[in-house]
C-alpha positions in Angstrom: -50.5 68.0 -84.3 -52.4 68.5 -87.4 -54.4 65.2 -88.3 -55.7 66.6 -91.4 -54.7 64.3 -94.6 -52.4 66.6 -96.5 -53.5 65.9 -99.9 -55.9 67.5 -101.6 -57.4 65.6 -104.2 -59.2 67.0 -107.4 -62.8 65.8 -107.4 -64.2 63.4 -107.8 -61.8 60.4 -107.6 -62.7 56.8 -108.5 -61.3 53.6 -106.8 -61.3 49.5 -107.6 -63.6 48.2 -104.4 -60.0 46.4 -103.7 -58.3 49.5 -103.2 -60.0 50.4 -100.4 -57.3 51.3 -97.8 -54.4 51.9 -100.2 -53.2 55.7 -100.5 -54.8 57.1 -103.4 -52.5 59.0 -105.4 -53.9 61.3 -108.6 -50.5 60.7 -110.9 -53.2 61.7 -113.3 -56.5 64.1 -113.9 -59.2 63.0 -116.4 -59.2 60.0 -118.9 -56.9 60.2 -122.0 -60.0 58.7 -124.1 -62.9 59.9 -122.0 -65.4 59.1 -124.8 -66.6 55.5 -124.0 -70.9 56.5 -124.2 -71.5 55.1 -120.7 -69.7 56.6 -118.4 -69.6 60.3 -117.2 -67.1 59.5 -114.2 -64.3 62.0 -116.0 -66.1 64.3 -117.7 -65.6 67.2 -115.5 -61.8 67.1 -115.7 -59.3 67.7 -119.0 -56.7 64.8 -119.2 -53.2 65.7 -117.4 -50.1 64.2 -116.3 -49.2 65.8 -113.3 -45.6 67.3 -112.6 -42.8 65.0 -111.1 -42.7 67.6 -108.6 -45.8 68.1 -107.4 -46.1 64.3 -107.1 -43.1 64.1 -104.7 -44.1 66.4 -102.8 -46.9 64.8 -102.2 -45.6 61.7 -101.1 -43.0 63.3 -98.8 -46.2 64.7 -97.4 -48.3 61.2 -97.2 -44.9 59.8 -95.5 -45.4 62.6 -92.7 -48.7 61.9 -91.8 -48.9 58.2 -91.4 -45.1 57.7 -90.5 -44.9 53.7 -89.4 -48.2 53.3 -90.0 -48.5 53.4 -93.7 -51.0 51.9 -96.2 -48.4 48.5 -97.6 -50.9 49.2 -101.0 -50.7 52.3 -103.0 -53.4 53.6 -105.8 -52.8 55.8 -108.5 -55.2 57.6 -110.3 -57.0 58.9 -112.4 -58.9 57.0 -115.1 -55.5 55.6 -117.1 -52.6 56.8 -115.3 -50.8 53.8 -117.2 -51.2 56.8 -120.2 -48.1 58.6 -118.0 -45.2 58.8 -119.9 -42.0 56.7 -118.0 -39.9 60.1 -117.5 -42.9 60.1 -114.9 -43.6 56.8 -113.8 -40.0 56.3 -112.8 -39.1 59.0 -110.5 -42.5 59.0 -108.9 -42.0 55.2 -107.8 -38.6 55.6 -107.3 -39.0 58.3 -104.9 -42.3 56.3 -103.6 -40.3 52.7 -102.3 -37.9 55.4 -100.6 -40.3 57.4 -98.6 -42.7 54.4 -97.8 -39.8 51.6 -97.7 -42.6 48.6 -96.8 -44.9 49.2 -99.8 -45.9 46.4 -101.2 -47.7 47.1 -104.5 -48.9 49.8 -106.6 -52.2 49.5 -108.9 -53.4 51.7 -111.3 -56.3 52.0 -114.1 -55.1 50.8 -117.5 -56.6 51.0 -120.7 -55.3 48.4 -123.7 -54.3 51.5 -125.6 -51.8 52.6 -123.2 -50.3 49.2 -122.2 -49.4 48.3 -125.9 -47.5 52.0 -126.0 -45.1 50.8 -123.4 -42.7 48.0 -124.1 -42.0 44.7 -122.4 -38.9 46.1 -120.9 -40.7 49.1 -119.5 -43.6 47.5 -117.9 -40.8 44.9 -116.2 -38.7 48.1 -115.0 -42.5 49.1 -113.3 -43.1 46.1 -112.1 -39.6 45.9 -110.4 -40.7 49.3 -108.5 -43.5 47.5 -107.5 -46.3 49.1 -110.0 -47.4 45.6 -111.2 -51.2 45.2 -111.3 -53.2 47.1 -114.2 -57.2 47.3 -113.8 -58.7 46.7 -117.0 -62.3 47.5 -118.2 -62.8 45.2 -120.7 -66.4 45.9 -120.7 -67.4 43.4 -123.6 -65.6 41.0 -126.0 -67.9 41.9 -128.5 -66.3 44.2 -130.9 -70.1 45.3 -132.2 -70.8 46.2 -128.5 -67.5 47.6 -128.2 -68.0 50.1 -131.2 -71.3 51.0 -130.0 -70.0 52.5 -126.8 -67.1 53.7 -128.3 -64.7 52.3 -126.3 -61.5 53.1 -128.6 -59.9 49.3 -128.6 -60.9 46.0 -129.6 -61.9 42.6 -127.7 -58.2 41.8 -129.4 -56.2 44.3 -128.4 -57.5 43.8 -124.8 -55.7 40.2 -125.3 -52.8 41.3 -126.4 -52.8 43.7 -123.7 -53.2 41.1 -121.2 -50.4 39.3 -122.8 -48.2 41.7 -122.6 -48.4 42.8 -118.9 -48.2 38.7 -118.3 -44.6 38.8 -120.4 -43.9 42.0 -118.2 -44.4 40.3 -114.9 -47.5 41.9 -114.1 -51.2 40.5 -112.7 -54.8 42.0 -114.0 -57.5 42.4 -112.9 -60.5 42.9 -115.5 -63.7 44.2 -115.3 -67.1 42.9 -117.8 -70.5 44.9 -117.6 -73.6 42.7 -117.5 -75.8 44.2 -119.7 -74.0 46.4 -121.8 -75.2 45.1 -125.2 -79.1 45.7 -124.2 -81.4 43.1 -125.3 -80.3 43.7 -128.9 -76.8 42.3 -128.4 -77.3 39.9 -125.5 -75.8 36.7 -126.7 -73.5 38.1 -128.7 -72.4 40.0 -125.7 -72.1 36.5 -123.5 -70.2 34.7 -126.1 -67.6 36.4 -127.1 -67.1 38.4 -123.5 -66.6 34.1 -122.3 -64.2 33.8 -125.1 -61.9 36.7 -125.0 -61.6 36.1 -120.8 -60.7 33.0 -121.3 -58.0 34.1 -123.1 -56.8 37.2 -121.6 -56.6 34.3 -117.8 -56.4 37.8 -115.8 -55.6 37.2 -112.2 -58.8 39.1 -111.3 -62.0 38.9 -113.2 -65.4 40.5 -112.0 -68.7 42.0 -113.0 -70.3 45.0 -112.3 -74.2 45.7 -113.7 -74.6 48.5 -116.2 -76.5 51.4 -114.9 -77.5 54.2 -117.2 -76.1 57.3 -116.1 -78.3 59.9 -116.6 -77.2 62.5 -119.7 -74.8 60.3 -121.2 -75.2 59.0 -124.7 -75.8 56.0 -123.3 -78.7 56.6 -121.0 -79.9 58.8 -123.9 -79.6 55.5 -126.3 -82.2 53.6 -124.1 -84.5 56.7 -124.1 -84.8 57.1 -127.7 -85.4 53.0 -128.2 -82.2 51.6 -129.5 -81.4 49.8 -126.5 -83.5 47.6 -124.4 -82.2 47.4 -120.9 -82.3 43.8 -119.4 -84.3 42.7 -115.8 -82.8 41.2 -112.8 -83.5 38.2 -114.4 -81.5 38.4 -117.7 -79.0 40.1 -116.3 -78.4 36.9 -113.8 -78.9 35.2 -117.1 -76.0 37.1 -118.4 -73.9 36.3 -115.7 -74.9 32.7 -115.8 -74.2 32.2 -119.4 -70.7 34.2 -119.2 -69.3 32.1 -116.2 -70.4 28.8 -118.5 -67.8 29.9 -120.9 -64.8 31.1 -119.0 -62.3 28.6 -119.3 -58.8 30.3 -118.3 -55.9 29.5 -120.5 -53.4 30.8 -118.2 -54.1 29.4 -115.1 -56.5 29.9 -111.9 -58.5 33.1 -111.9 -60.0 35.0 -108.9 -63.6 35.9 -109.6 -65.6 38.5 -107.4 -69.1 40.0 -108.2 -69.4 42.2 -105.2 -69.9 45.3 -107.0 -72.7 47.6 -105.3 -74.6 47.4 -109.1 -74.5 43.9 -108.6 -77.9 42.4 -107.2 -76.2 39.4 -105.3 -72.7 39.1 -104.1 -70.6 36.0 -105.9 -66.9 34.8 -105.7 -65.0 32.2 -106.2 -62.1 31.0 -108.3 -62.6 29.6 -111.7 -62.7 27.0 -113.4 -63.0 24.4 -110.2 -66.0 26.8 -108.3 -67.9 27.2 -111.5 -69.9 24.6 -111.0 -70.9 25.7 -107.4 -71.7 29.1 -108.9 -73.6 28.4 -111.8 -76.4 26.7 -109.7 -76.0 29.6 -107.0 -77.2 32.0 -110.2 -79.6 29.4 -110.9 -81.6 30.0 -108.1 -81.8 33.6 -108.1 -82.8 34.0 -111.2 -85.7 31.6 -110.0 -86.1 33.9 -106.9 -86.2 37.1 -108.9 -89.8 38.0 -109.9 -90.5 38.5 -113.8 -90.1 42.0 -115.1 -88.4 43.7 -112.4 -85.4 45.4 -112.9 -82.0 46.7 -110.6 -83.1 49.5 -107.9 -79.8 50.8 -107.4 -79.5 54.7 -108.6 -76.3 55.6 -110.8 -75.4 58.1 -107.6 -75.1 55.0 -105.8 -72.7 54.3 -107.4 
């Protein structure tokens, strides 16, 4: 019997930490935007929507490989797979549900533009086929910071996209990047991000710490003196002040800061656990040496 996993991925492949036990299916290759100055994840790929037949073939192979032990969750890669058209998404999901009858949920990376391109009835249809969790990179609620890093959307676009997902019966998991605006835009980044996350009220919210990746425009901006990276204390202060400002408008938010880039793991439910988490962050701030910077290498991410 051949025990080798049958899917041949186009590397590199990325997934959220919470999808560690999911079957990864590359619905698309690369990222349709691929211009964010801080990101080099998909620079080696040209954005491509894969054919329905090739995807059905991979689903067949995975179903045969797993048998009765198939994962209950599937994650669609690459960078913004929701940019795929409905005539790709629907038949692939129908085949996936047929071949993996115990499937509970499909997650996907998405951007504000490709969410806004879908109608609410289309999102409802996808949710009925178990595609109902979108991972969104807010990065910052500051339009000035978003423009600086060439994100390709505004904060209001993210709020509108989040509302549309909610209307379509989806859940959302949103990420903000600590330190993205450097020291120069830290205050605005904190204030606007707290405001935007409150308006979005995602089901899940998390932080990751901005690590300048060598060779990216963002790293060059820092090297040329156009942006000042934050110390550990300043990063923790951003986390504290942003959490303090988040007041979800649509129910509770499950919060996690367990990404490898962060200095300390932290988790809770907003808003009820906010006071305890703020107290913990204050302790970490006082315990952090003055002038120290994150030691993690970009290659560890």
